[in-house]
N, C-alpha and C positions, 0 to 999 in steps of 0.2 A: 688448324690453319687460322691465322689471324691477319686481317687486312684493315686498312685505315679508310674510313668513310669521310671524304673531304666535306661532304654536305653537312654532316652532323658533327664533324670534328671529333669523332670517337672511333675506337678500335672495334672491329666486328669479329668476334671469335666464332669459329665453326668447328665442331668436333664430331668425328666419326669413330665409333668404338665397336669392338667385336665382343658380343655377348653370346656365349654358347655356340660359337660358329656362325652367328648371324651379325652382319654389319648393320648398325643402326645409327640414327642421328639424335643424340640426347636432347639437343636444343629444340628439336621439332617433334616433341612427343614420342621419341624413340621410333620414328618412322623408319622403315627399312631402306637402307642405302643399297643401291644397285650398281654403284660405281666401282666394282671390283678391279677392273683394269686400271682405272684412274688411281685407285689406292696403291696397287702394286707398282705402278710406274713412279709415283711420288716417293714411296718408300725406297724403291731401288735406286732412284737418282740421288736421294739424300745419303743413304747408307754407303753407296759406292762412290760418293763425291770425291773427285780429284781436283785439287787446287792447281790451276794451270799457270797463272801469272799473278804476281803481286801487283796491286794497283796503287794503294795508298794506306797510310796509317794515320792520316790527318782527319780528325772528326769533322772539320769544316767541309770535307769533300763528301760526306755521307749523303747530304741532300741531293747533290748533283748526280750521284751514283744510284740513288734510290734505295739506300740501305738503312735509313733511320728506322729504328724499332717502332712498329705501329702502336705498341702499347706504352711507349716512352712518354711520360707526363712531364719530363724536365725540359722539353723543348716545345715551343709554340708553333713550330713550322707545320703547315697543313699539307705541304708537298714534299716529295722526296722520301715518303714512307714506303718501306718494302713490305713484303709478305713474309710473315714468320711462320715456319712450319716446324712442328714438334712431333716426334714419333716416340711413343712410350710402349713398354712391354706390358704383359699381363699384370705385373705388380706395380704399374704406373711409374716404373723407373725410366728415366729419359735415355733413349737410345741415340737420338740425334736431335739437334736443335739448330735451326739455320734461318737467317734472314736473306731472302732472295730479292735482289734489286732489279735495276734496269737491264735490258739486253745490251750486250756489248756491240757497239757500232761496227758494221762490216765483218762481224765474226758470228755467223749463224750458229745457234745452239748454245752460245755462251752467255752467261749472266754474271753480274756483279753479285758477290755473296760475302757475308761475314757472320761470324759467331756472335750471338747477342752480347756476350760479356767482353768482347774484344773490339778494339778500334780498327784493326787491320782489315782491309778489303782485298779480296782476290777475284780473279775471274775463274769460272768453273763451268763445265758442261752441265746444263740443267734444262732438260727439254720437257719435263712433265708438266701437264696442264693443271695448275693449282687454282682453286676457286672456293669462295665462300657462298656461292649461290646455291640455294636449295635445289633448284631445278637441274643443276649440273650433276647432282649426286643421286638422283632417283631415276627409275625406269622411265624413259621418255615415252615409249609406247605402252602406256598404262594398261591397255586392254590386251596387249600381246597379240595383235591382229595384223596380218599382212593384207595388202589391198586386194589381191586375187581371192582371198578367203571369204570376203563378205558377199553373201548371196541372197540375203533377205533383210529388209528394213521396214519397220512400221513406225509411222509418225502418228502419235496418239495425242490429239489436242482436246483439251477440256478445261473447264473452269471449276473451282471448288468453292462451295458455300462454307465459309470458315466457321459458322455456327453449328450447322448440322453435320459438317464434314462429309457432305455428299457431293458427287461430281455431276456436272451437266452431262447429257448424253454425249459420249465421246465421238469425235470425228476422226476415224482411223483411215489412214492412207497407207496401203501396203505396196512395197516395191520388191519385185522378184527378178533376180538376174537371169537372163537367157544366155547371153554371151558377153564378150568384152565391150561390145558397143550397143547392146540392147538390154533394156529393162522393161518389164511389164508393170503397169500400175493398176490398182483397183479403182473401178468406177471411172475410168478414162473414157471420155466421149469419142464419137467417131471422127470428129475433126481435130482431135488432139493426140499427142503422143508424149511419152516420157522423154525428157531431155537428158540423155545419158551423160552429157558433159557436166550438167549440174549435179547429177547423182554421183559421178566420179569425184566432184569437188567435195561433196558431203562425205564420201568414204575417206577421202584424204584428210578432211577435218577431224573425223572420228579417230583415225589412226594417230594424227598429230595433236590431239587434244592436249593443251598445255595446262598443267596443274600449277596454280598460283599459290596454293597453300593446303593444309590439312587440319582437321579437327578430330580428336578422338571421340568416338561415340561412348555414351554411358555403358557401363559393364553389362547391364541387362539387355542391351541391344546389339551386342557384338556377334550374335549367332543368327539363326533363322528368326525373323521378326514375328511370324505367325506362331511358331513354337514358343517364343518368349512371351507373347501375349497370352497364350493358352495356359502357360505355366505361372502366370502372374509375376513374371520377372520385370515387367515394364511398369514403373510407378508413375505417379502424376508428374513428378519432376522430369522424367524422361519424355513424357508426352509433351510437356511445355517446351522442352528443348527441341523436339521435332518440329512443333508448330512454329516456333520462333525462326526456324530455318526454312520454313515453307513446305513442310511435309505433314500430312494429316493421316494418322492411323485410323483405320475403320474398325467397326465392331466385329467384322469378320476376320480381322488380323491382317488385312491388306494395308496398302499405303498409297495415298494420293499425293500429288505435288501441284503446287499452284501455277506452274508453268508447263504442265503436261509431261509427256514421256517420249523417249525414243528407244525402240527395241531394235537390236542388231543381232543377226544370227550368222554364224560362219559355217563353212563346209566341214569343220571339225565337230559341229553340233553344239557349240557353246552359244547360249543365248544371253546377251547382255541387255539389261534394262537400265537406262539412264533417266533418272527423275530429276527435273529441274526445279529448284526451290527459290529462296529469296535472294535478293541482291546482298552482296557483302560490301560494306563500306569500310573505308580506312586506307591507310598507306603502309608500306614497309612491313614491319613485323605484325601489325594489326591484321594484315591479310595472310601472311605466312603462318603465324602461330595462333592468332585469335586472341581477343582480350574482351573484357567486359564492355568495352566501348566500340568494338569492331563492327557492330551492327547499327551503330548510331550514325545518322546522316551527317552529324556535325563533325565526325572524325575524318571525313575525306570523301572523294567522289566514289559513287557506286559503279565500279567498272567490272566487277567479278560476281560470280554467282555460285551458290551451293549446288552440288550435284550428289545425289544418292545413287550409288552404283551397286547392282547385284549381278550375279552370274549363276546360270543353271544349265544343266544338260537337257537339250531338246531332242528326244528320241525320234521325232518326226523328220529331223534333218538327215538321218541315216537309215533309210528303209532297209529292212532285213531281206537279203536275197534268198533264193531257193536253197534249202538245206542240202539238196542233192548236189549242188555245185560246191564241193567241199573247199576248194581254194578261195572262191568268192566269199563263202561264209566265214572262213577263218580270217580273211582280210577284214571283213565287216566287224567281227568280234574284236579284233585288235583295234580298229578305229574307234569303236564304241568305248572300249576300255580307256584308250588314250583321251578321248573327248571327255569322258566322265572325270578322269583324273585332273585334267586341266580345269574343268568347270569347278570342281571341288576346291582346288588350290586357289583359284582366283576368287571364289566366293569367300573363302576364309580370309584372304587379304582384304577384300573390299568391305567385309563385315565390320571391321574395326574403325572405319573412317568415314567422316563426311569429307568430301573433296571440294575445294574451291577452284573453279575453272575460270581461267582468264577470259575477260570480255571478248577478246578477239576470237577465241575458240568457241565461246557460247554463240556469238553472232553467226558463225559459219555453220554451226550444227543445228541450232534451234530455228528452223525455217518452216513456213507453211507449205502445204501441198502445191499451191499455185507456182511456187518457185521451181518445181520439178516437172512442169508441164509446158508444152509449147504447141502452137498451132501447126498442123500438118501443112507443109508447103505444097502448092498446087502441082508441082512437078512430081513430088512423091505420091500425091493422091492419084494423079493420072497413071503413074506407073503401077500403082496397086490395082 
């Protein structure tokens, strides 16, 4: 897919390829593409395209119809550029190549289209959602969590001495779900209660966490960090890479982060740890893809932040029932197996990447305990 960026006056290519049955995005470090439905819709619309009406074979009309090739360097026009979509087979042979232009007025579902090497413009039914935006092609719900599944949250606030790589005594605040409108909090005083509205907002922010970019981790760090450290697979370069992003490996094989941690557990038994690191500076591809300058304050505003995500199975989330109750025990075994499988699958995915989280998401997720507490109103206290 190729679109024209009017701000930079350049074409923006975006490629999605199938490698061994897995769709990936080569331009974005081969990050996994989860837009299977989007892919199938685009391919189906192009391959089954039916030209409905002839509109023009005059090149002068291309701008008004929005079908100028976005990669055409022979014209200086910044407007009227279409979106070029090319579908290739496994041997890179072109199956279909099309420039999709403006929507046809008063004819829903129809677009102006033309073949790149032809002047003639037609109208055709094309309803697929085409995009060159990274976030449109990846799993939006990165953690694969539904709102009603979150039942345990820990806010772990601390500071890190960058020289000794030791953390100050952590200030942990634990939230446990009782029901849809009630959460219990650790260390809550008698005149306070947990503000479930704010907790629900936090859960919503976790589910909707927006990924602004990704960075591949060094090869030695793509598995279990503690095991890698013990096996000597993490070198000095890898440690520097971690520190530059705001993460500090400990002598025990653990990991600290300069903006603390958020732990989230679900009813499936999956325990997520989100470690918040350094600010990511830059704009555009400097955020999406990373560059040698992307951590330099001079390259742009710091509106995003590195997040190091891990997943593990927490056995405490699914207590074992009495073995005498065979049905309950069989159900428990199935849930444990499913929880382990999901945790292992997510752990493998997260292990390859540093994530860059958009500032809007970070601000909604990274909050102090005070934001989740409120004074008990007099009427409530009297009723109690």
